C-alpha positions in Angstrom: 11.3 3.4 19.0 13.4 0.4 17.8 11.8 -1.6 14.9 13.0 -4.7 13.0 11.5 -5.2 9.6 11.6 -8.7 8.0 11.5 -8.9 4.2 13.4 -7.9 1.1 11.0 -6.3 -1.3 9.5 -3.0 -2.3 6.9 -3.3 0.4 9.5 -3.4 3.1 11.4 -0.5 1.6 8.1 1.5 1.6 7.5 0.6 5.3 11.1 1.7 6.2 10.7 4.9 4.3 7.6 5.8 6.3 9.1 4.8 9.6 12.3 6.7 8.9 10.3 9.9 8.6 9.1 9.2 12.1 12.6 9.1 13.5 12.5 5.4 14.4 15.6 3.3 15.0 15.4 0.8 12.1 16.8 -2.6 11.3 16.0 -4.9 8.4 16.7 -8.5 7.5 17.5 -9.6 4.8 16.7 -6.3 3.0 17.9 -5.3 -0.5 20.3 -2.9 -2.1 18.2 0.2 -1.2 17.5 -0.8 2.4 20.6 1.0 3.8 19.0 4.4 2.8 16.6 3.9 5.8 17.9 1.1 8.1 20.8 -0.9 9.3 20.8 -4.1 7.3 21.6 -7.3 9.1 21.8 -10.9 8.1 19.7 -13.1 10.4 19.3 -16.7 9.1 16.6 -18.2 11.2 14.0 -17.5 13.9 16.5 -18.2 16.6 18.9 -15.5 15.3 16.0 -13.1 14.9 15.0 -13.7 18.5 18.5 -13.3 19.9 19.0 -10.0 18.0 15.7 -8.6 19.3 16.4 -9.4 22.9 20.0 -8.1 22.7 19.0 -4.9 21.0 15.7 -4.3 23.0 13.6 -4.2 19.8 10.1 -2.7 20.5 8.3 -4.1 17.4 9.0 -6.7 14.7 7.1 -6.0 11.4 6.8 -9.1 9.2 6.4 -8.2 5.5 6.1 -11.5 3.6 3.6 -14.3 4.1 6.0 -17.3 4.5 7.5 -16.5 7.9 3.9 -15.9 9.3 2.8 -19.3 7.9 5.9 -20.9 9.4 5.0 -19.6 12.9 7.4 -16.7 13.5 4.8 -14.7 15.5 4.1 -17.5 18.0 7.9 -18.1 18.3 8.9 -14.5 18.9 6.0 -13.7 21.2 6.9 -16.7 23.4 9.9 -14.5 24.3 7.7 -11.4 24.7 8.9 -9.8 21.4 5.8 -8.0 20.0 5.3 -8.8 16.4 3.0 -7.0 14.0 1.4 -10.0 12.2 -1.2 -12.7 13.0 -0.2 -15.9 14.8 -0.4 -19.4 13.4 -4.1 -19.8 14.3 -5.0 -17.5 11.4 -2.2 -18.3 9.0 -4.6 -20.6 7.0 -6.5 -17.5 5.8 -3.7 -17.0 3.3 -1.7 -20.2 3.5 -4.6 -22.3 2.2 -6.9 -20.8 -0.4 -9.3 -23.7 0.0 -9.6 -23.4 3.8 -10.0 -19.6 3.5 -12.9 -20.2 0.9 -14.5 -22.7 3.3 -14.3 -20.0 6.1 -16.0 -17.4 3.8 -18.7 -19.8 2.7 -19.5 -20.8 6.3 -19.8 -17.2 7.3 -21.9 -16.1 4.4 -19.3 -13.8 2.9 -19.9 -13.3 -0.8 -17.5 -15.4 -3.0 -17.5 -16.9 -6.5 -18.7 -20.5 -6.8 -15.7 -22.8 -6.0 -14.5 -26.3 -5.5 -11.5 -27.5 -3.3 -9.8 -30.7 -4.4 -6.9 -33.0 -3.6 -7.8 -35.4 -6.4 -7.3 -34.7 -10.1 -10.3 -36.7 -11.4 -12.8 -35.0 -9.0 -11.3 -31.6 -9.9 -11.7 -32.3 -13.6 -15.4 -33.3 -13.1 -16.0 -29.9 -11.4 -14.1 -28.1 -14.1 -16.5 -29.5 -16.7 -19.5 -27.9 -14.9 -18.1 -24.4 -15.4 -18.1 -22.1 -18.3 -14.9 -20.5 -19.5 -12.7 -18.7 -18.5 -11.5 -21.2 -16.0 -9.8 -20.1 -12.8 -7.3 -22.6 -11.2 -5.4 -21.8 -8.0 -2.7 -23.6 -6.1 -4.1 -24.0 -2.6 -0.8 -23.0 -0.8 1.7 -20.1 -1.0 3.2 -19.6 -4.5 4.5 -16.1 -4.3 1.5 -14.6 -6.1 2.1 -16.8 -9.2 -0.1 -19.8 -8.4 -3.2 -18.7 -10.3 -4.1 -19.5 -13.9 -7.0 -18.0 -15.8 -7.6 -19.7 -19.2 -10.3 -19.7 -21.9 -9.7 -23.1 -23.4 -10.9 -26.2 -21.6 -8.1 -28.4 -22.9 -5.5 -25.9 -21.8 -7.2 -25.7 -18.4 -7.2 -29.5 -18.1 -3.5 -29.6 -18.8 -2.8 -26.8 -16.3 -4.8 -28.7 -13.7 -2.7 -31.8 -14.3 0.5 -29.7 -13.9 -0.7 -28.3 -10.6 -1.4 -31.7 -9.2 1.9 -33.0 -10.5 3.7 -30.4 -8.4 4.2 -27.3 -10.5 4.3 -25.3 -7.3 5.6 -28.1 -5.1 3.5 -28.7 -2.0 1.5 -25.5 -2.7 -0.4 -27.1 -5.6 -0.9 -30.6 -4.1 -4.4 -29.3 -3.4 -6.2 -27.0 -5.9 -9.1 -24.5 -5.8 -11.2 -24.1 -9.0 -13.3 -21.0 -9.1 -16.1 -19.5 -11.2 -14.8 -16.6 -13.2 -16.3 -13.2 -12.4 -15.7 -10.4 -14.8 -15.5 -7.2 -12.9 -13.3 -4.5 -11.3 -10.6 -5.9 -9.1 -9.4 -3.9 -6.0 -7.6 -4.6 -2.8 -9.1 -3.4 0.6 -6.9 -3.1 3.7 -7.5 -3.2 7.4 -5.5 -3.6 10.6 -6.7 -5.2 13.8 -5.6 -5.2 17.5 -7.2 -8.5 18.4 -10.7 -7.0 18.6 -11.0 -3.6 17.0 -10.2 -2.8 13.3 -9.4 0.3 11.2 -10.0 0.6 7.5 -6.7 1.6 5.8 -7.8 2.3 2.2 -8.2 0.7 -1.2 -5.5 0.2 -3.8 -5.6 -1.1 -7.4 -3.1 -3.8 -8.2 -2.1 -5.1 -11.6 -1.3 -8.8 -11.4 -0.8 -9.8 -15.1 2.6 -9.3 -16.7 1.4 -7.5 -19.9 -0.8 -4.6 -20.8 -4.6 -5.0 -20.9 -4.2 -7.8 -18.2 -2.7 -10.3 -20.6 0.0 -12.9 -19.9 0.9 -14.9 -16.8 0.2 -13.8 -13.2 3.0 -12.1 -11.3 3.5 -10.8 -7.8 2.2 -7.4 -9.2 3.3 -5.1 -11.9 2.0 -1.8 -10.5 -0.6 -0.1 -8.3 -2.4 3.1 -7.5 -4.3 4.8 -4.8 -6.8 6.3 -4.0 -9.5 4.2 -5.8 -12.9 5.8 -6.5 -15.4 3.6 -4.6 -18.8 5.2 -4.0 -20.1 5.5 -0.5 -22.9 2.9 -0.9 -20.5 0.3 -2.3 -17.9 1.1 0.4 -20.6 0.5 3.1 -21.6 -2.8 1.5 -17.9 -3.9 1.5 -17.7 -3.0 5.2 -20.9 -4.7 6.2 -21.0 -7.8 4.0 -17.3 -8.6 3.9 -15.0 -6.8 6.3 -17.2 -6.8 9.4 -18.4 -10.4 8.9 -14.7 -11.4 8.7 -13.6 -9.4 11.7 -16.4 -10.9 13.9 -15.1 -14.4 13.3 -11.3 -13.8 13.9 -11.2 -12.3 17.4 -7.6 -12.3 18.6 -6.3 -11.5 15.1 -3.7 -8.7 15.1 -1.8 -7.0 12.4 -2.8 -6.4 8.8 -5.4 -8.1 6.6 -6.1 -7.5 3.0 -9.1 -8.5 1.0 -8.7 -9.2 -2.7 -12.1 -8.1 -4.1 -13.9 -8.3 -7.5 -16.8 -6.0 -8.0 -19.5 -6.8 -10.6 -22.7 -4.7 -11.0 -22.1 -3.0 -7.6 -21.8 -6.4 -5.8 -18.4 -7.2 -4.2 -17.0 -10.7 -3.9 -13.9 -11.9 -2.1 -11.3 -13.6 -4.2 -8.7 -14.0 -1.4 -7.4 -12.9 1.9 -3.8 -12.0 2.5 -2.6 -11.9 6.2 -0.2 -9.0 5.6 0.2 -5.8 3.7 0.2 -6.3 -0.1 3.1 -5.8 -2.5 2.9 -3.5 -4.7 -0.1 -1.9 -2.9 1.9 -0.9 0.2 4.2 1.2 -1.9 1.4 3.6 -2.7 -0.7 3.2 0.4 2.1 4.0 2.8 2.6 7.3 1.0 -1.2 8.0 1.0 -1.4 7.5 4.8 -1.4 10.7 6.8 -0.6 9.3 10.2 2.4 7.8 12.0 2.9 4.1 11.3 4.9 3.7 14.5 1.9 5.1 16.5 -0.4 2.7 14.7 1.9 -0.2 15.8 1.7 1.1 19.3 -2.1 1.3 19.2 -2.2 -2.4 18.0 0.1 -3.4 20.8 -1.9 -1.5 23.4 -5.2 -2.8 21.9 -6.3 0.9 21.5 -7.1 1.0 17.8 -10.6 2.2 18.5 -9.2 5.6 19.4 -6.6 5.8 16.6 -7.4 8.3 13.8 -6.8 7.2 10.3 -6.2 10.1 7.9 -5.3 10.2 4.2 -3.4 12.8 2.1 -5.1 14.8 -0.6 -2.8 13.3 -3.3 -2.7 10.5 -5.8 0.1 7.9 -6.1 0.9 5.6 -9.1 3.4 2.8 -8.9 5.1 1.4 -12.0 7.1 -1.8 -11.4 10.4 -2.1 -13.4 11.0 -5.8 -13.9 13.7 -8.1 -15.3 13.2 -9.5 -18.8 11.9 -13.1 -18.3 10.0 -12.4 -15.0 8.0 -14.2 -13.6 10.0 -17.2 -15.1 13.7 -17.3 -15.8 15.6 -14.0 -15.7 19.3 -12.9 -15.4 20.6 -10.9 -12.4 23.6 -8.6 -12.0 22.9 -5.8 -14.5 23.9 -2.3 -13.4 21.0 0.1 -12.7 21.7 3.5 -14.2 20.4 7.0 -13.8 19.0 6.7 -10.3 20.8 10.0 -9.6 18.5 11.7 -12.1 15.4 11.2 -9.9 13.5 14.3 -8.8 12.1 13.5 -5.4 9.5 16.3 -5.8 7.9 14.2 -8.5 8.6 10.5 -7.7 9.9 8.2 -5.0 11.7 5.0 -6.0 11.5 2.0 -3.7 14.1 -0.8 -4.3 12.8 -4.4 -4.6 15.1 -6.9 -6.4 18.4 -4.9 -6.1 21.8 -5.2 -4.5 24.6 -2.7 -3.9 28.0 -3.9 -5.0 31.2 -2.2 -6.1 29.6 1.2 -5.4 26.7 0.6 -7.8 23.2 -0.8 -7.7 22.6 -4.0 -9.6 19.5 -6.1 -10.4 18.9 -9.0 -8.1 15.3 -10.1 -8.7 12.3 -10.3 -10.9 10.7 -7.1 -9.7 13.6 -4.7 -9.5 12.3 -1.2 -8.7 9.0 0.6 -7.9 8.7 4.0 -9.4 5.9 6.0 -7.6 4.7 9.2 -9.1 2.7 11.5 -7.0 0.6 14.7 -7.5 -2.8 16.4 -7.2 -4.5 13.9 -9.6 -3.8 10.4 -10.9 -3.0 11.6 -14.4 -0.2 13.8 -13.2 1.1 11.1 -10.9 1.0 8.6 -13.8 2.9 10.9 -16.1 5.6 11.4 -13.5 6.0 7.7 -12.8 6.4 6.9 -16.5 8.8 9.8 -17.1 11.2 8.2 -14.6 10.4 4.6 -15.6 11.9 5.6 -19.0 14.9 7.5 -17.5 16.0 4.7 -15.1 17.8 2.0 -17.1 19.1 -1.5 -16.8 19.6 -4.3 -19.3 16.3 -6.2 -19.9 14.2 -3.6 -18.2 10.5 -4.3 -18.7 7.3 -2.6 -17.5 3.6 -2.3 -18.3 2.5 0.9 -20.0 -1.1 1.0 -18.7 -0.8 1.3 -15.0 -3.2 3.9 -13.6 -5.3 4.4 -16.8 
């Protein structure tokens, strides 16, 4: 099976790792320093070059990792040339590309969500902000790489952040803003895939979005994750019935992956957001937890045969600690040598590259989130211990990571 993966982060490395174990013929664009361990890395600069490569090389599937190409219409474009793409088309891109439109969809379909307002005017947004109690949740409407969310306790600070958003802090992404009631609860991500009609549940993962321990500091793309997550049967059934199935009913024709960012308070789940793809850093643990062939899942999606596909999970735990560059998610320096990768024991951890390059026969830092160190074992504590053991051993200048992932 020939598969082209689009993306350059840890999520894409994890997908390649899983597919490589299934003897697939793999290509990736643009990839990162670690991609060559699994796939042939190629540089394709636009949709047209991707299309030509797929046709010339008889690619069976294109897997799209990040949200931006989906929102820009890559699926519609490639499928107009009969190149099957594992991602939703433009019709459903708004579910992630516009937080406001997604919230309106949820409200219309009686899916439980926090109270919210959706604004393209600063003064109207400010009036709504005044009706809420702190903490205040302010979100850029569009795609902002996981960083367009601010949660603040102080009204004056919230007011200033709101102003910055409308003034273009995240460019076009924050020209409209969602303001949301804060719900204090347990945050978890739930994942499904769809074939246009049927869906399969792919598990839960816990993601850590804040930069610092104890969920302090600015939002990032994610500083770590773990799976499995203990969700009792009654709560799981509630999530399926009140959230997942209500969503699936209204998006017939959707194919690919969908993740639900949930907050759970007093056994009541609420949806914070949809993502129209697999999450990062959740995929890094989920892909290891899955006990089925991903290439066969892709085939079931293509053949609209998900109904008969068996989802199985391993009897293991996985904890992912993200090693980041000092200064992330703001300004950071690239180009530092990454040392001690040869000291990894693959019986204890797997390391997925994210922001790396391979130059002059060595790996160097090339991004904010540099590496994902995933410990695995019979319980979460052992997995966590292993992840942190190697998070300390691997070294590069400015290395930074949270110390409380998986607690």
